[in-house]
N, C-alpha and C positions, 0 to 999 in steps of 0.2 A: 778169698779177698785176705791180700798180705797183708801184716803189722808193718807197720812204718813207726821208728821209733821219734818223739817227737823230739827237738830242741830248739831250745826257745833261743837258744841265744844268734842261732841261724836265720830265725824269724826274723831278730832286732838286725840283723846286716841286713835282712835284704828291704825290711823299711827305710833305711836309713838310705838303702841305694836309693830305693825310689824317693825320696824325698828332695833328694840330693841331683837327682835329675830335674823334680817339680822345678827346686828353685834354678836350673840350670839354664830350663825352658823359659822363666819370669824374667831373667834380671839383664837387661843386655851388657853383655861382653865389651870393653877397651880395652886395644895394648896400653893403653896411658897411664892410667891406673895401676898403683904399685899394685894392689889386691887385684885387678882384672875385675871389680864393677865400677861401673857408672854411673855419676850421680843423675837424677832424672827428679826435677823439680816436679813437684806433687799442683795439677792441678783441679780449677772448679771448672766449670761451663752453665750458665744458663740464657736459657733462648726468651726474647720478650718478643713481641710483635713487630721493633723497627727494628729490634740490633737481639748479636751476640755478645754478654759478657762475660769476659774472660778472666778468670785471678788464677794467677801463677807464684807458690811461695819460691822466692830464694833469696831467702836471709843470706849477710854475710858477703855478699856480691855489691862492686861498686857497680853505679849505672853507668860509664864509662866501658864497662867489661862485660857491658850486653847488649847482645843484635838479635834488634827485633825484627825481621823480614815475613809481611801478609802476602797474602799471596787472595784473589776472590776466592780459591777451596781452602786454604791450608795458611796453617799461622807459626814461624817456626822459630823459635829463642834457642840461641846459642851463646855460648859464654864461656866465664874462665873463673872460677873462687881459685883463688892465689893465694899460698902460705904464707906465712911468718912463723921462719926457723927463730925456735928460742932454746938457751942450755941452760942447763940449770947445773946447780952444784958439781952435781958426781958423775954428767956428762949423761943424765939421762933423761931423755923428750920421748913423754908420751902424749898421745892427741887421736879423739878417736872422729874431728871429724875429717870429710869428704874434703880433696881438693883436687882441681884440675877440672878441664876443659866437659865442657856438658854441650847434649845439641839433647831437646822437642816438640820431635813436629805433631801436632795438631790438626786432623781432616774436622770444615768444618761443613754441618751437612746444610748449607742454604749457602749461596753466593752472597759475598756483602762489595760494595765498595772498597775496596782498597787501600784510595786514597782520601777517606775522610777517617784512617782509624786514630782515635784517643787510646794514649798511656800515661798510666800515672805510676807510679813508680814511688814507695813511702811503707815505711818500717818494715826489708822485709819483701812486700807481700808486689806486684806486678798486675795492675789490673791495664787490661783494654775494653774500651767500647770500638765495635764491630758493626756500623749499623747496614745492614741485609740489603743490598740491589733491590731498582724501586719495583725490576718485574718478580722479585720472588717475595714482595708485600704483596702484591693485591693479584699474586696464583691462586686460583681458583681452579681445584680438579675433581672433575666429576667422579665420583665412584659408581661404576658399576654392580647393581644389587643379584643380580642374575645369571 
């Protein structure tokens, strides 16, 4: 068996390439964002016997800039966070906020009555109440144990 010299910096370089590949796969890419990363609003979903309750965190966006479309199987939320450019004395502006268009499509586990959806947008939180379709509420499935 041949001896191989250990090079710690090669290991660090390999780890960095693997981490970059992981983040490239996890984050959606868009051509419109200056750094290539799209804004994706975080969401929470809770299912009860009668409805699905969906909450999305979308701070700093005017409700008129939001577009919510609901089908029987999915919810699509899109919009645009508009930037307000400010110049300072020395001509340097620094921002860490993300601006631009975004879209998120959330598939639903059960069919809903998309004509009876209730929405509320307050303090940067969009709350959707998605009532289940009647056939989904009373649906009973026999489980075969053998």
